[in-house]
TORTIGU-109634 format. One line per 2 residues: number of its first residue (from 0); their letters; for each residue y, z, x of N, C-alpha, C. Coordinates in Angstrom, 3 decimals. Layout:
NUM = A = Y Z X Y Z X Y Z X | ... $
***
This chain:
0 = MW = 165.917 92.773 179.514 164.163 93.260 179.769 163.804 94.562 180.290 | 163.198 95.039 180.332 162.706 96.076 180.971 161.333 95.702 181.695 $
2 = SF = 161.553 95.383 182.968 160.343 95.175 184.103 160.009 96.460 184.589 | 158.576 96.641 184.463 158.008 97.895 185.060 156.715 97.341 185.699 $
4 = QR = 157.024 98.140 186.782 155.823 97.504 187.912 155.222 99.280 188.532 | 153.664 99.064 188.129 153.187 100.330 189.090 152.064 99.808 190.423 $
6 = SL = 152.753 100.110 190.986 151.774 99.284 192.084 151.360 100.901 193.073 | 149.652 100.362 192.913 149.140 101.824 193.952 148.469 101.450 194.641 $
8 = IA = 149.881 102.112 196.063 149.157 101.362 197.149 147.964 102.188 197.795 | 147.562 103.487 197.333 146.221 104.185 197.696 145.884 104.859 196.978 $
10 = MV = 144.671 104.148 196.029 144.160 104.919 194.820 143.902 106.352 195.850 | 144.360 107.544 194.774 143.644 108.583 194.802 142.893 109.126 194.015 $
12 = SI = 141.823 109.477 194.249 141.145 110.158 193.409 141.536 111.602 193.124 | 141.834 111.928 191.684 142.587 113.115 191.277 141.103 114.753 191.837 $
14 = CS = 140.186 114.255 192.166 139.011 115.313 192.717 138.614 114.849 194.282 | 139.295 114.217 194.925 139.346 113.645 196.082 140.306 114.622 197.165 $
16 = TL = 139.984 114.753 198.265 141.129 115.657 199.400 142.323 115.308 199.274 | 143.194 116.288 198.816 144.830 116.214 198.752 145.491 116.641 200.104 $
18 = LS = 146.227 115.686 200.878 146.387 116.114 202.364 147.897 116.699 202.288 | 148.079 117.457 203.133 149.282 117.782 203.751 149.661 117.086 204.733 $
20 = TP = 149.706 116.129 205.082 150.017 115.836 206.499 151.165 115.053 206.023 | 152.044 114.869 207.493 152.575 113.737 207.358 152.606 112.062 206.942 $
22 = AA = 150.660 111.698 206.954 150.747 110.363 206.427 150.220 110.281 204.964 | 150.823 111.654 204.316 150.315 112.153 202.572 150.911 110.981 202.084 $
24 = QN = 151.694 109.924 202.300 152.113 109.369 201.227 151.431 108.448 200.282 | 150.479 108.820 199.362 149.096 108.324 199.230 149.086 107.569 197.853 $
26 = TA = 150.060 107.909 196.583 150.518 107.335 195.670 151.814 106.806 195.775 | 152.059 105.810 195.328 153.394 104.468 195.192 153.370 104.639 193.456 $
28 = YT = 154.380 104.994 192.804 154.411 104.058 191.979 156.194 103.528 191.479 | 156.532 102.062 191.186 157.608 101.722 191.264 157.812 101.589 189.719 $
30 = SC = 159.225 101.672 189.273 159.603 101.687 188.489 161.173 100.444 188.883 | 161.228 99.041 188.213 162.026 98.503 188.738 162.652 97.958 187.326 $
32 = SG = 163.565 98.335 187.143 164.291 98.119 186.144 165.705 97.363 185.363 | 165.791 97.200 184.308 167.368 96.247 183.812 167.084 94.608 184.608 $
34 = EA = 168.064 93.733 183.853 168.216 92.359 184.200 169.064 92.185 185.204 | 169.876 93.267 185.582 170.683 93.092 186.935 169.859 93.225 187.998 $
36 = KY = 170.409 92.275 188.809 169.963 92.065 190.222 170.933 91.380 191.247 | 170.550 91.616 192.327 171.128 91.309 193.334 171.151 89.780 193.923 $
38 = SP = 172.058 89.478 194.910 171.681 88.012 195.610 171.947 88.825 197.046 | 170.525 87.921 197.824 170.366 87.817 199.222 171.972 87.897 199.952 $
40 = GS = 172.468 88.920 200.918 173.447 88.735 201.403 174.524 89.306 200.519 | 174.974 89.920 199.231 176.026 89.726 198.439 176.236 91.931 199.098 $
42 = SF = 177.412 92.279 198.184 177.972 93.046 198.409 177.070 94.371 198.573 | 176.896 94.184 196.928 175.331 95.205 197.055 174.562 95.390 197.433 $
44 = EA = 174.089 94.301 198.385 172.560 94.696 199.270 173.187 95.332 200.007 | 174.147 95.051 200.799 174.826 95.909 202.002 175.038 96.991 201.704 $
46 = NL = 175.496 97.312 200.612 175.439 98.716 200.320 174.061 99.583 199.950 | 173.286 98.959 199.188 172.295 99.394 198.810 171.295 99.501 200.335 $
48 = KL = 171.384 99.057 200.934 170.739 99.425 202.084 171.572 100.558 203.605 | 172.788 100.342 202.963 173.494 101.262 203.603 173.289 103.043 203.300 $
50 = LL = 173.102 103.050 201.511 172.515 104.151 200.564 171.451 104.974 201.109 | 170.552 103.563 201.355 168.980 104.236 201.639 168.984 104.618 203.184 $
52 = NF = 169.621 104.067 203.766 170.098 104.636 204.858 170.613 106.224 205.099 | 171.591 106.394 204.519 172.199 108.079 203.910 170.948 108.746 203.758 $
54 = LS = 170.566 107.981 203.050 169.201 108.914 201.873 168.242 109.681 203.144 | 167.537 108.454 203.874 166.670 108.736 204.273 167.132 109.824 205.746 $
56 = SN = 168.670 109.467 206.738 169.099 110.842 207.668 169.022 111.691 207.204 | 169.485 112.241 205.061 169.750 113.247 205.282 168.546 114.232 203.937 $
58 = AT = 167.720 113.599 204.734 166.711 113.908 203.297 166.441 115.440 203.033 | 166.492 116.096 204.277 165.803 117.123 204.010 167.243 118.144 203.759 $
60 = KN = 168.359 118.283 203.533 169.191 118.885 203.409 168.758 119.216 201.987 | 170.218 120.570 201.763 169.824 120.861 200.286 168.901 121.130 199.666 $
62 = NG = 167.550 121.597 200.644 166.354 121.956 200.074 165.579 120.777 199.810 | 166.168 119.665 200.384 164.905 118.746 200.104 165.369 117.767 198.720 $
64 = FY = 166.482 117.920 198.492 167.470 116.934 197.566 168.688 116.409 198.213 | 169.038 115.159 198.593 169.926 114.494 198.546 170.410 113.224 197.619 $
66 = NA = 171.680 113.090 197.243 172.520 112.092 196.891 173.673 111.650 197.170 | 173.796 110.331 197.468 174.996 109.653 197.832 175.515 108.468 197.024 $
68 = TA = 176.447 107.760 197.690 177.364 106.646 197.004 177.141 105.871 198.485 | 177.584 104.364 197.687 177.724 103.511 198.692 178.930 102.126 198.619 $
70 = GQ = 180.161 101.884 198.928 180.823 101.189 198.320 181.577 101.286 197.433 | 182.027 102.744 197.663 182.625 102.978 196.653 184.425 102.512 196.494 $
72 = GS = 184.954 102.538 195.646 185.804 101.520 195.231 185.738 99.889 195.224 | 184.517 99.791 195.663 184.377 98.427 194.888 183.649 98.193 193.804 $
74 = TE = 183.332 97.004 193.358 182.520 96.979 191.883 181.279 96.728 191.920 | 180.834 96.868 193.763 179.264 96.725 193.625 178.536 98.160 194.631 $
76 = VA = 179.107 98.963 193.953 178.422 100.726 194.401 177.210 100.981 193.784 | 176.535 101.636 194.692 175.318 102.236 195.052 174.564 103.349 194.584 $
78 = YG = 174.245 103.392 193.934 174.229 105.422 193.713 172.635 105.344 194.279 | 172.244 106.891 194.261 170.934 106.911 194.609 170.697 108.436 195.041 $
80 = LS = 169.447 108.814 194.806 169.134 110.062 195.478 167.484 110.080 195.577 | 167.570 110.966 196.779 166.064 111.482 196.699 165.374 112.623 196.792 $
82 = HC = 164.086 113.202 196.616 163.933 114.431 195.890 162.673 114.628 196.587 | 162.347 115.783 197.329 160.568 116.491 198.106 160.582 117.327 196.823 $
84 = RS = 159.014 117.181 196.897 158.770 118.881 196.083 158.706 119.432 196.608 | 158.734 120.734 196.723 159.899 122.055 197.199 158.340 122.902 198.113 $
86 = DF = 157.271 122.497 197.795 155.968 123.152 198.427 155.681 122.587 199.494 | 156.336 121.133 200.107 156.014 120.623 201.239 157.303 120.769 202.510 $
88 = SS = 156.679 121.022 203.650 157.282 121.317 204.997 158.460 120.217 204.923 | 159.540 120.473 205.774 160.781 119.727 206.321 160.393 118.506 206.732 $
90 = DI = 159.153 118.376 207.416 158.403 117.309 208.219 158.060 116.574 207.462 | 156.961 117.158 206.251 156.663 115.871 205.355 157.755 115.332 204.881 $
92 = CQ = 158.323 116.029 204.488 159.719 115.869 203.186 160.357 114.671 204.386 | 160.999 114.807 205.150 161.513 113.751 206.161 160.864 112.111 206.380 $
94 = TC = 159.583 112.427 206.715 158.302 111.572 206.570 158.476 110.619 205.153 | 158.427 111.323 204.064 157.880 110.564 203.015 159.288 109.997 202.418 $
96 = VS = 160.230 110.408 202.741 161.906 109.884 202.662 162.258 108.624 203.002 | 161.745 108.504 204.355 162.024 107.461 205.091 161.222 106.424 204.950 $
98 = EA = 159.349 106.728 204.643 158.685 105.430 204.299 159.401 104.838 202.877 | 159.602 105.973 201.661 160.145 105.432 200.373 161.590 104.664 200.410 $
100 = TK = 162.484 104.610 201.324 163.549 104.246 201.230 163.223 102.280 202.047 | 162.430 102.485 202.873 161.366 101.070 203.033 161.088 100.497 201.811 $
102 = DI = 159.815 101.203 201.385 158.849 100.728 200.656 159.818 100.337 198.892 | 160.648 100.786 198.157 161.332 100.439 197.679 161.761 99.321 197.556 $
104 = LT = 162.440 98.992 198.507 162.830 97.391 198.686 162.193 96.173 198.703 | 160.609 96.477 199.373 159.986 95.492 199.262 159.386 95.457 197.466 $
106 = QC = 158.863 97.177 196.977 158.418 96.649 195.498 159.376 96.343 194.464 | 160.901 96.416 194.992 161.692 96.043 193.865 162.942 95.304 194.523 $
108 = PK = 162.042 94.312 195.182 163.212 93.515 195.785 164.170 93.198 194.531 | 165.316 93.049 195.276 166.655 92.197 194.374 166.869 93.387 192.832 $
110 = FK = 166.388 93.735 192.513 167.002 94.929 191.673 167.711 95.596 192.053 | 168.817 95.745 190.637 169.816 96.958 191.042 169.474 98.254 190.760 $
112 = QA = 168.149 98.398 190.153 167.915 99.416 189.710 166.600 99.860 189.794 | 165.898 100.670 190.258 164.903 101.564 190.759 164.292 102.298 191.333 $
114 = VI = 162.843 102.975 191.092 162.504 103.942 191.490 160.830 103.946 192.065 | 160.870 104.756 193.131 159.329 104.883 193.376 159.311 106.018 194.334 $
116 = WY = 157.928 106.768 193.443 156.926 107.630 193.389 156.140 108.375 194.572 | 156.112 109.437 195.128 155.191 109.663 196.053 154.899 110.880 195.304 $
118 = EE = 153.500 111.497 196.119 152.990 113.109 195.899 154.336 113.858 196.230 | 154.762 113.283 197.235 155.256 114.442 198.536 157.012 113.994 197.935 $
120 = CF = 157.451 113.088 197.277 159.011 113.110 196.994 158.912 112.033 195.799 | 160.436 111.135 195.956 161.001 109.726 195.136 161.905 110.216 195.621 $
122 = VR = 162.443 108.475 195.711 163.901 108.299 195.694 163.908 107.184 194.579 | 165.241 107.028 193.963 165.465 106.638 193.188 167.230 106.140 193.521 $
124 = YS = 167.402 104.439 193.148 169.046 104.125 193.487 169.141 103.289 191.900 | 170.135 103.005 191.721 171.270 102.380 190.512 172.637 101.882 190.816 $
126 = NR = 172.631 100.949 190.202 174.176 100.611 190.402 175.009 101.048 189.124 | 174.257 102.872 188.598 175.400 103.050 187.839 175.245 104.672 188.298 $
128 = SI = 175.918 105.408 187.968 176.241 107.031 188.347 174.403 107.441 187.764 | 173.897 108.168 188.714 172.737 109.060 188.072 172.818 109.951 188.053 $
130 = VA = 173.406 111.136 189.268 173.689 112.316 189.196 174.169 113.164 188.296 | 173.631 114.192 187.797 173.365 115.286 187.080 173.083 114.834 185.865 $
132 = IN = 172.550 113.605 185.797 172.136 113.309 183.898 170.884 113.599 183.928 | 170.920 114.004 183.037 169.148 114.459 182.530 168.553 113.088 181.967 $
134 = NE = 167.796 112.471 182.447 166.906 110.939 182.421 165.506 111.582 181.900 | 165.347 111.042 180.800 163.860 111.449 180.011 163.009 110.356 180.032 $
136 = TL = 163.583 109.187 180.657 162.631 108.231 180.767 161.301 108.184 180.728 | 159.769 107.947 180.260 158.588 108.163 180.559 158.675 107.104 182.521 $
138 = GW = 158.011 107.808 183.689 157.712 106.486 184.504 156.206 106.450 184.704 | 155.600 107.773 184.853 153.964 107.494 184.788 152.959 108.713 184.395 $
140 = HF = 152.127 108.645 184.089 151.114 109.706 183.634 149.994 109.037 183.602 | 149.244 110.289 183.718 147.817 110.191 183.668 146.625 111.276 184.148 $
142 = GN = 145.691 111.753 183.336 144.520 112.528 183.312 143.437 112.410 184.621 | 143.349 113.500 184.446 141.833 113.909 185.441 141.083 112.977 184.975 $
144 = PS = 140.118 112.369 185.427 138.510 111.512 184.703 137.997 112.583 184.100 | 137.790 113.557 184.683 136.921 114.947 184.672 137.319 115.421 182.998 $
146 = SV = 136.414 115.573 181.780 137.122 116.315 180.838 136.527 117.545 180.337 | 137.253 118.667 179.824 136.779 119.976 180.089 135.357 119.905 178.860 $
148 = KT = 134.413 120.577 179.748 133.331 121.103 178.844 133.203 121.294 177.817 | 133.980 122.601 177.730 133.604 123.665 176.401 135.095 123.869 176.509 $
150 = DA = 136.023 123.849 175.041 137.609 124.571 174.987 137.307 125.915 175.423 | 136.794 126.788 174.954 136.894 127.953 175.395 137.910 128.863 175.540 $
152 = GF = 139.053 128.150 174.968 140.584 128.697 175.248 141.039 128.204 176.186 | 140.422 127.299 176.621 141.594 126.259 177.819 142.950 125.481 177.212 $
154 = KQ = 142.797 125.293 176.227 144.324 125.129 175.658 144.840 126.139 175.659 | 144.851 127.039 175.226 145.398 128.370 174.573 145.996 128.476 176.384 $
156 = VL = 145.135 128.876 176.924 145.946 128.947 178.655 146.188 128.024 179.001 | 146.677 126.719 178.915 147.022 125.361 179.284 148.423 125.379 178.812 $
158 = DS = 148.766 125.871 177.611 149.970 126.221 176.625 150.291 127.084 177.221 | 149.608 128.188 177.343 151.006 129.240 178.116 151.281 128.947 179.238 $
160 = TL = 150.308 128.530 180.114 150.819 128.254 181.506 152.059 126.959 181.402 | 151.859 126.134 180.926 152.935 124.850 181.029 153.843 125.795 180.519 $
162 = SD = 154.183 126.783 179.242 155.339 127.114 179.210 156.113 128.108 179.811 | 154.876 128.891 180.441 155.710 129.349 181.352 155.907 129.348 183.113 $
164 = LV = 155.993 127.737 182.975 156.273 127.145 184.660 157.571 126.147 183.744 | 157.979 126.033 182.569 158.988 125.286 182.086 160.120 126.715 182.336 $
166 = TR = 160.028 127.787 181.752 160.700 128.705 181.492 161.322 128.969 183.346 | 160.130 129.310 183.957 160.835 129.446 185.099 161.219 128.771 186.490 $
168 = AS = 160.525 127.488 186.455 161.345 126.143 186.819 162.350 126.137 186.444 | 163.363 126.519 185.165 164.586 126.397 184.598 165.843 127.467 184.931 $
170 = NV = 164.963 128.638 185.884 165.507 129.603 185.930 165.740 130.203 187.469 | 165.269 129.190 188.348 165.037 129.545 190.143 166.595 129.497 189.752 $
172 = TL = 167.084 130.082 191.003 168.502 130.294 191.703 168.463 130.521 193.069 | 168.788 129.732 193.905 169.389 130.835 194.787 171.176 130.266 195.463 $
174 = SH = 171.150 131.759 195.280 172.418 132.069 195.516 173.591 131.478 196.906 | 172.907 130.931 197.741 173.584 130.716 199.012 173.397 128.579 199.010 $
176 = SK = 172.210 128.503 198.203 172.065 126.806 197.737 173.104 126.058 197.252 | 173.760 124.840 197.643 174.376 124.468 197.166 173.779 123.929 195.390 $
178 = FN = 172.314 123.278 195.711 172.051 123.314 194.401 171.073 124.385 193.748 | 170.588 124.323 192.912 169.287 125.055 192.561 168.585 124.968 192.624 $
180 = IR = 166.895 125.699 192.517 165.728 125.023 192.957 165.123 124.937 191.619 | 165.000 124.132 191.359 164.039 123.895 189.707 162.617 123.626 190.140 $
182 = FA = 162.294 124.558 190.221 160.665 124.563 190.524 159.600 125.916 190.334 | 158.843 125.411 190.282 158.106 126.682 189.843 156.466 126.757 189.982 $
184 = TE = 155.532 126.854 190.669 154.168 127.166 190.557 153.709 128.260 189.824 | 152.279 127.579 189.595 151.235 129.044 188.754 149.673 128.946 189.149 $
186 = SV = 149.555 129.876 189.162 147.804 129.935 188.980 147.313 131.282 188.128 | 146.373 130.397 187.220 146.015 131.797 185.960 144.656 131.611 185.769 $
188 = KY = 143.908 132.687 186.274 142.382 132.988 186.349 141.864 133.296 185.110 | 141.235 132.871 184.685 140.711 133.097 183.627 138.946 132.517 183.365 $
190 = GA = 138.256 134.054 183.066 136.686 133.727 182.890 136.301 133.403 184.569 | 135.475 132.608 184.739 135.160 132.146 186.551 135.980 131.111 187.050 $
192 = QT = 137.027 130.682 186.054 137.786 129.687 185.997 139.371 129.718 186.997 | 139.987 128.682 187.369 141.325 129.201 187.800 142.368 127.605 187.614 $
194 = LY = 143.267 128.020 186.692 143.893 126.990 185.982 145.247 126.935 187.490 | 145.749 125.919 187.581 146.843 125.826 188.642 148.026 124.614 188.123 $
196 = GL = 148.888 125.033 188.183 149.796 124.329 187.645 151.504 123.812 188.551 | 152.282 123.244 188.100 153.241 123.318 188.775 154.463 122.310 188.344 $
198 = AQ = 155.568 122.657 188.091 156.630 121.634 187.473 157.982 121.520 188.421 | 158.759 121.092 188.703 160.059 120.792 189.131 160.916 120.034 188.386 $
200 = CT = 162.404 119.880 188.415 162.943 119.055 187.783 164.165 118.980 189.363 | 164.891 117.472 189.131 165.662 117.608 190.219 166.862 118.467 189.904 $
202 = PD = 167.733 119.382 191.195 167.966 120.479 191.360 169.594 120.118 190.775 | 169.856 119.154 190.532 171.204 118.473 189.521 171.134 118.954 188.152 $
204 = LS = 170.229 119.033 187.925 170.295 119.218 185.866 171.020 121.040 185.879 | 171.384 120.983 185.175 171.432 122.525 184.696 170.046 123.094 184.033 $
206 = GN = 169.835 124.390 183.826 168.706 125.019 183.352 168.312 124.864 182.461 | 169.196 124.191 181.495 168.916 123.508 180.262 168.608 122.480 179.758 $
208 = DC = 168.876 121.739 180.688 168.689 120.126 181.250 167.295 119.900 181.196 | 167.029 120.953 182.435 165.589 120.871 182.946 164.740 121.653 182.322 $
210 = GH = 164.986 122.674 181.616 163.748 122.596 180.589 163.469 121.815 179.417 | 164.638 121.228 178.709 164.672 120.363 177.692 163.620 118.762 178.434 $
212 = CL = 163.810 118.829 179.670 162.923 117.300 180.316 161.767 117.633 180.241 | 161.497 119.136 180.867 160.012 119.595 181.265 159.373 119.513 179.690 $
214 = RK = 159.901 120.013 178.605 159.236 120.509 177.493 158.931 118.828 176.797 | 159.522 117.712 176.975 159.701 116.296 176.363 158.810 116.069 177.555 $
216 = AI = 158.681 115.929 178.764 157.028 115.754 179.181 155.915 116.122 178.954 | 155.659 117.596 178.312 155.329 118.021 178.390 154.263 117.426 176.710 $
218 = RF = 154.933 116.668 175.752 155.269 115.899 174.932 153.972 114.767 174.874 | 153.657 113.951 176.064 153.525 112.895 176.638 152.158 113.347 176.558 $
220 = LP = 151.430 114.866 177.088 150.322 115.166 177.361 148.877 114.308 176.264 | 149.370 114.742 174.927 148.044 114.248 174.140 147.815 112.558 174.699 $
222 = QC = 148.891 111.797 174.947 148.700 110.270 175.386 147.917 109.889 176.345 | 147.741 111.153 177.309 146.977 110.764 178.591 145.645 111.900 179.123 $
224 = CD = 146.026 112.928 178.150 145.288 114.058 179.024 144.754 114.901 178.183 | 144.241 114.442 176.710 143.479 115.555 176.118 142.493 115.397 176.397 $
226 = RK = 142.377 116.977 176.332 140.911 117.379 177.130 140.615 117.732 178.316 | 141.675 117.395 179.075 141.220 116.885 180.391 141.410 118.088 181.302 $
228 = QG = 140.601 118.171 182.411 140.454 119.006 183.521 141.792 119.255 184.344 | 142.644 117.951 184.301 143.956 118.024 185.000 144.868 116.383 184.285 $
230 = GR = 145.966 116.885 184.855 147.049 115.596 184.099 148.079 116.037 185.277 | 148.490 114.718 184.714 150.254 114.624 185.054 151.265 113.754 184.442 $
232 = VV = 152.675 114.210 184.501 153.409 113.585 183.763 154.901 113.475 184.349 | 155.143 112.235 184.579 156.640 112.108 186.091 157.209 111.877 184.840 $
234 = LY = 158.853 111.856 184.630 160.148 111.239 184.238 160.783 111.130 185.004 | 162.047 110.526 184.988 162.515 110.204 185.949 163.174 111.733 186.622 $
236 = SC = 163.841 112.776 185.777 164.460 113.537 186.069 163.216 114.705 186.168 | 162.185 114.902 185.963 161.237 115.984 185.919 159.860 115.796 185.767 $
238 = HF = 158.960 116.562 186.321 157.607 116.405 186.568 156.655 117.649 186.041 | 155.702 117.317 185.693 154.691 118.518 186.353 153.174 118.117 186.003 $
240 = RY = 152.294 118.599 186.745 150.922 118.664 187.040 150.236 119.984 186.889 | 149.194 119.526 186.132 147.675 120.838 186.446 146.688 120.955 186.472 $
242 = EV = 145.658 121.290 187.183 144.329 121.333 187.407 143.864 122.087 187.793 | 142.070 122.119 187.686 141.693 123.388 187.430 141.461 123.490 189.362 $
244 = YP = 141.582 122.582 190.206 141.573 123.308 191.664 143.007 123.033 192.166 | 143.312 123.977 192.837 144.438 123.970 193.971 144.767 122.117 194.770 $
246 = FF = 145.921 122.668 194.157 146.572 120.881 194.788 148.232 121.480 195.203 | 148.682 122.441 195.243 149.975 122.415 195.914 149.743 123.703 196.769 $
248 = NI = 150.793 123.933 197.929 150.585 124.567 198.951 151.416 126.100 198.276 | 150.197 126.923 199.064 150.860 128.575 198.609 150.676 128.829 199.664 $
250 = KD = 150.726 130.325 199.320 151.318 131.189 200.632 150.237 132.007 201.336 | 150.042 132.293 202.468 149.287 132.786 203.124 150.019 134.225 203.534 $
252 = SA = 148.660 135.105 204.790 149.446 136.350 205.031 150.248 136.509 206.193 | 150.856 135.120 206.272 151.534 134.883 207.714 153.040 135.835 207.616 $
254 = PS = 153.466 136.523 208.257 154.620 136.922 208.509 155.991 135.772 207.906 | 157.019 136.512 207.693 158.191 135.640 207.494 158.612 134.653 207.747 $
256 = PP = 158.636 133.784 208.031 159.311 132.648 209.276 160.418 133.026 209.462 | 160.673 132.923 210.926 161.552 132.987 211.408 163.417 131.964 210.837 $
258 = ST = 164.488 132.618 211.352 165.541 132.357 210.252 165.916 130.669 211.008 | 165.322 130.634 212.044 165.274 128.760 212.633 165.125 127.915 211.724 $
260 = LS = 164.094 128.287 210.548 163.697 127.541 209.797 164.638 127.219 208.483 | 164.143 126.088 207.876 165.047 125.966 206.671 164.999 126.802 205.640 $
262 = SL = 166.002 127.016 204.763 165.804 127.831 203.617 164.454 127.423 202.706 | 164.710 126.267 202.426 163.767 125.574 201.328 161.837 126.403 202.205 $
264 = QK = 162.179 125.737 203.548 160.685 126.802 203.925 160.727 128.537 203.875 | 161.910 129.174 203.957 162.186 130.307 204.029 161.852 130.940 202.982 $
266 = HK = 162.536 129.957 201.655 162.532 130.504 200.089 161.395 130.125 199.265 | 160.381 129.757 199.709 159.112 129.080 199.050 158.561 129.710 197.888 $
268 = GI = 158.399 130.894 199.242 157.208 132.320 198.533 157.662 132.627 196.747 | 158.975 132.546 196.090 159.563 132.861 195.268 159.254 131.746 193.796 $
270 = YH = 158.599 130.705 195.006 158.061 129.957 193.242 156.766 129.981 192.875 | 155.755 131.120 193.476 154.594 131.215 192.650 154.333 132.080 192.092 $
272 = NE = 153.547 132.159 191.018 153.101 132.926 190.057 151.591 133.107 189.845 | 150.852 134.516 190.098 149.800 134.317 189.955 149.501 135.507 188.607 $
274 = TD = 148.559 134.920 187.457 148.140 135.764 186.351 146.451 135.501 186.721 | 145.940 137.029 186.459 144.143 137.123 186.037 144.472 137.562 184.956 $
276 = LS = 143.708 136.544 183.930 143.429 136.983 182.490 142.356 137.857 182.371 | 141.464 137.645 182.926 140.093 138.601 182.920 140.487 140.488 183.733 $
278 = RG = 141.486 140.419 183.737 141.854 141.713 183.999 142.922 142.053 183.383 | 142.991 141.775 182.559 143.991 142.166 181.276 145.144 141.600 181.503 $
280 = GS = 145.517 140.252 182.322 146.794 139.416 181.637 147.808 140.093 183.257 | 147.142 140.590 183.798 147.857 141.183 185.554 148.719 139.917 186.048 $
282 = SK = 150.505 140.112 186.211 150.846 138.514 187.066 151.588 139.603 188.136 | 151.625 138.722 188.700 152.326 138.734 190.455 152.960 137.696 190.425 $
284 = SS = 154.618 137.870 191.470 155.084 136.603 192.301 154.512 136.918 193.207 | 154.433 135.801 194.102 154.205 135.644 195.867 155.363 136.038 196.398 $
286 = GG = 156.053 136.482 197.665 156.971 136.282 198.173 156.184 135.513 200.073 | 157.400 135.757 200.202 157.174 135.439 202.007 156.961 133.635 202.252 $
288 = HM = 156.034 133.257 203.147 155.876 132.447 203.420 154.964 131.616 202.851 | 155.221 130.159 202.021 154.238 129.358 201.709 153.898 128.114 203.126 $
290 = SP = 151.862 128.241 203.457 151.968 127.462 204.620 151.138 126.582 203.603 | 151.476 125.069 204.665 150.617 123.896 203.854 148.623 124.244 204.014 $
292 = LN = 147.590 123.831 203.181 147.013 123.863 202.934 146.212 122.312 202.387 | 144.566 121.729 202.845 144.141 121.255 202.684 143.069 121.192 201.754 $
294 = FS = 142.790 120.552 200.985 141.808 121.119 199.505 141.225 119.839 199.715 | 139.684 120.053 199.277 138.558 118.880 199.668 137.448 119.241 197.863 $
***
């Protein structure tokens, strides 16, 4: 039996403020799956707690993606991973994963398979290996409560933007990194409006698997977001979001960050692309530093 729980810890209106602060774990969705459960005091519980501690302690390594196992060599191995959204700072990433590793135990007590999602990160564990496996199970989706007033080419712009995000997220590479960074953001100006989009896969996926996962996610759009001004679809291995207002962290005019910052912070700027359709479709990719912004 599939037991699915969605607990909204603090409801976030899509039209309200999205905070880029360490306290921004504002929405949590949990999926507690499978019939397998562990008993209090069992070896699996001990391994799971050790695993979650590993994830919390190493949240910011590998550009915000970390996987671990606990109890290798036993029959009660716990596998897990944590992944932060690549436009958030290391501090926010650390805070989010630390909270997630605590909350997942209370939200999914005794389950051997579970995942918890926040805006800034997610944490997942299982009694089976989950790394480098493309899992296209639907986690959750919802649309902006506001509908598009008039189509006026909106669907065409949206389809084109999502297609571009899939391509770019599937192909972002960092030669010095253990994992590729499967992440892309996009802003497309059309008429008097701008459409903003974001796509991300877990970095352990190949480019082909990332693209396949995101295309699968896009196919869920009609179920939640038809003619909506915004929407998001979250699968276990990938997710995307679009809105008609800024919701991700974009670059500012600051100089390149010092070398003491993490590679995640130093290379964020390569993931954003801007297109102005009102000027003949000119496009540019941003470079340099992307700093957190608050939007209301």
